[in-house]
N, C-alpha and C positions, 0 to 999 in steps of 0.2 A: 575626700570621704564622699561617700554616696550621699548626696543632697536629702535623701529620703531616711537616712539613719542618723537619729538625735544622739547627741553626747551629754550624758549625766557626770556632774563632778561632785567631789566630796563635799563642796560648800553646801549643796541641797539638802544633805543628810545628817550631818554631824554638827554638833556645838560644842562649847568648850567644856561641858560636863562628860559628854561621852561620845565615844567614836565607834558605836555598834548601833546599827539602825535594824529595827525589825519590824515586818508589817505582815498582815494577812490580807491578800487581794482578791477580789473576784477579778478574773482577766475577762476581757471583753475586746470588741473588735475596734474600739476606738483609739487603742494604745498603739504607739509607732515602734517600728524596730531602733533599737537605741545601744550604745555602746557606754562604757564607763570607766572611770580611772582609779576604780576600787574593786576588791574582790566579791564576788556575790555567790551566796549558797542558797538553792532553790528547793523546796519541799512541795510535792503536789499533795495536798491534804485532801480534796474531795474532788470527785468529777473526773473528766477526761477530755482531751482535745490534743493540741499539736504545739510543738516547740520549734519555732524557725530560728535556727542557728548559722548565720552566715549563709551559705549555700544550701544547707539542709532542712528537712521537714522531717521531725521525730514525731510519733504518735507518743502520747504521755497517759499514764493512769496514776491513780491514787497510790502512793508509796515511792514514785520515782524521785530521785534526788540528783541535782545537776548543781557542779561547781563549774562558776564562769569566770574566767581569768579577766585580768585587765585587757581592755581592747576588743573583745568579743562582741559582735552585734547579735542582738536576740530579741525575741518578743514571744510571748504566749498566746495562743487563741483557743477558744472554747471548740467543742467539737461540731458545733453548729450555730448557725444565727438565731436559732430558736430560743426564746425566753426561758424554756424549761432546761436548757442545757449549760452546766455550769462548770466552772473550771476554778478552783480556788487554791491559790499557792501561798506559802510561806516564804518570804524573803528574808535573808540574814546577810546584812553587807557590813563591810569594815575596810578601812584603807590597808592598802598593800603593805605599806612598812611595818604595821602592827603585828603582822605575821612572824616575823622574825623574832620579835619580842615574846610572843606567846609561845613559839616553837622552843624557845629557849628555855622557858619555864617547865617542859615537858621533858622527863628522863627520856635518855635514849633506849631503843634504837628509832624512836619517832622521828621521822623526816619528813614534816610536813612542808616545810619550806620548798623541798624539791617537787612535792606532788601538787601544791595549790599556787605556786607562784607562776608568773607570767611564763607561757613555754610554747612550743610549737602546737600543742593541743590546743583546740578552741574549747574544748569542754571536757569534763569527766562526768560519767554518768554511772549511777547505781540504783539498786531497789532496794527498799526497805523491808524485806520479806518478813522480818520479826517486829516491825512496828518500834525499834527501839529508837529512831531519829525522831519519830513523831511526837513521842514524849518529850524529847529535848527541845523541839521547836515549839510545843505548845508552852513549857515553861518558859522558854525565851521571850515570847511573846507576852506572857503574863506579866513577866517582870519588866519588859520595856514599856508596858502601858501603864502599869500601876506607879512607878516611880517610889517604891518605899524606900525606908532608909536602907543604905548599902547595896542599892539595886545595882549600881554601876560594878561593883566587885562580883555580884551574883551574874551579871550579864557575861563578865570576862570568864567567869567558871564554867558556865554553861557553853560558850562557844569553843573553851578548850576541850570540855567534854565532846562536844558535836566534831571537832577536828581528830580527837582521838578516835571516836566512832568511825568517821569517814576513813580514817588510816586504816583501821580495820577492815572495813568493806573493800579497800583497794587490795588487800592481802589475804582475805578470806574468801574462798571461792562461792560459799553460799550466798554471799552479799552482792555478787556481781550478777546473779541471775535476773535476766530482764523478762518479761512475758515474752513468750516464743514468738505470737503472732506479731507483736509489734516488731520486733527484730527482723521477722521475716519480710516485711513490707517496707522496710526502710527506703529501698530503692525505687519503689512505686510511688512512695511520697515525694521524694527529691525530685524525681522525674515530671510528676504532675505539677508541682509548683512552678517549674521552669516553663512548663508546654501547656499550661491550662488553657491557653487561647486556641490551641489546636485541637482537631477532631481526636478525641481520645474514647477507645473503647475497652470494655471489660476484657475482652479477649486479647487485646494487644496487652494489656497490664499483666494478665494471667500468664501469658507467653513469657513476659519479661522475668518472672520468679519462678518458671518451670511449674506451674499448677494448671490444673484443669479449671475452665471457668467456673464449674459449680463449686469447686474446693476454694477456689479464689475469692468468690462471692460469699460464702461462709466466713472465711477467715477475714475477710475485710469488714463484714457487718460486726463479727464478734470484736474485732479491735476498736472500730470507730463509732459504732451504734449508728451507722448510716450505711447505705447502699453506696457502690462506687459512684452512681449517677449524682446521687444527693450530694457527697462529697465535693466533686467537680462543679456542681451548681453552687455550693455555698461558696466555695474559693473564688468562683467568677463573681459571685455577689460582693463577695469582700473587696475585690479589686475594682467593682464598680462604685462601690461606695467611697474609695479611696478617691478615685478620679473624679468622682463628682464633687468630693472636698476639695481636692488641690488643683484642679485644672478647670479650664474654661472650655475643654471639648463639648462638641455638641453630644447629646444623648444618642444620637445613633452612631457616631464616631466610638462612643465608649461602648456601646453594644458590640460592635465590629471589633473593637480592641480586645475584649474579653472573650470572644468566640462566638458570638450569635451573629448570624447574617439575618435571621428572622426577626425583624423589628418588634412585630407584634407580640410574640413569644418571650423575646427579652421583657417587654413591658409588662405581661401578665406574670411571669416569672419574680420579677423584682417586686411587684405589689404583693404577692403571695409570700415571698420570703420577709420583705420588710416592713409590711404592712401600709406602706405610701408608694405613691408613683416616685420616679426617679426625679421628676421636676420637684416635687412636694420636698423629697429628701433633700435636694440641693438648696432649696429656698430655706429650710431650717436650719443650714450652719451658719 
């Protein structure tokens, strides 16, 4: 396993009373890529950003839903490092072996075990265009936090409701519609994630998705709330922070590794984005 991918197991989240865990998390740049031995359903509640899934980078917006099977490595990131950029995600996780039990309680033709169990797919993705799933997640989170009498039964009922809703999404065409801009740019995000340290131009990326530079610029800004240059800079800053935290590389080597040959430019940009110098950032960790 990649040493930078962390493993979460069921012991962290479940106790003897309940085998469902729900939270509402403000995503940030301190979280690490991770995998797990349980099933996870994510709902983008507020904001926008990116979902890193194995080798893919997917733009996400409010209303997006992901089913993450056992063994898939992933992490969320806000759209930028700026403090005003938020990405809030609901997470509902449960042991994989519970799925069969719950599916058996749902009359046919529901086939959730086929849909949600570990498979060749790294993830399933939907968009909650009618805000149906948002209501279920809000109720799930409320029950989980309050622990009122009978809350475990209600949690199971809400999860079953969510599974049925996702089964509808799998089979109803209206629920599979993703924001077209996000879908169009998937190849760009994946390419940039792998090659952020190389010289990258807006014209090069526009040609990749058969768009004019001006159209690409508008589409990219609408999807990410950033220009292409800002996006690349934020990605490079994220990697710089990771290297400062986890390695003993010199600051000059880190600048070179993330794509900057001009050391003074790197230092000015880092201070502008992070509010501190690279040395101050490293000393704080």
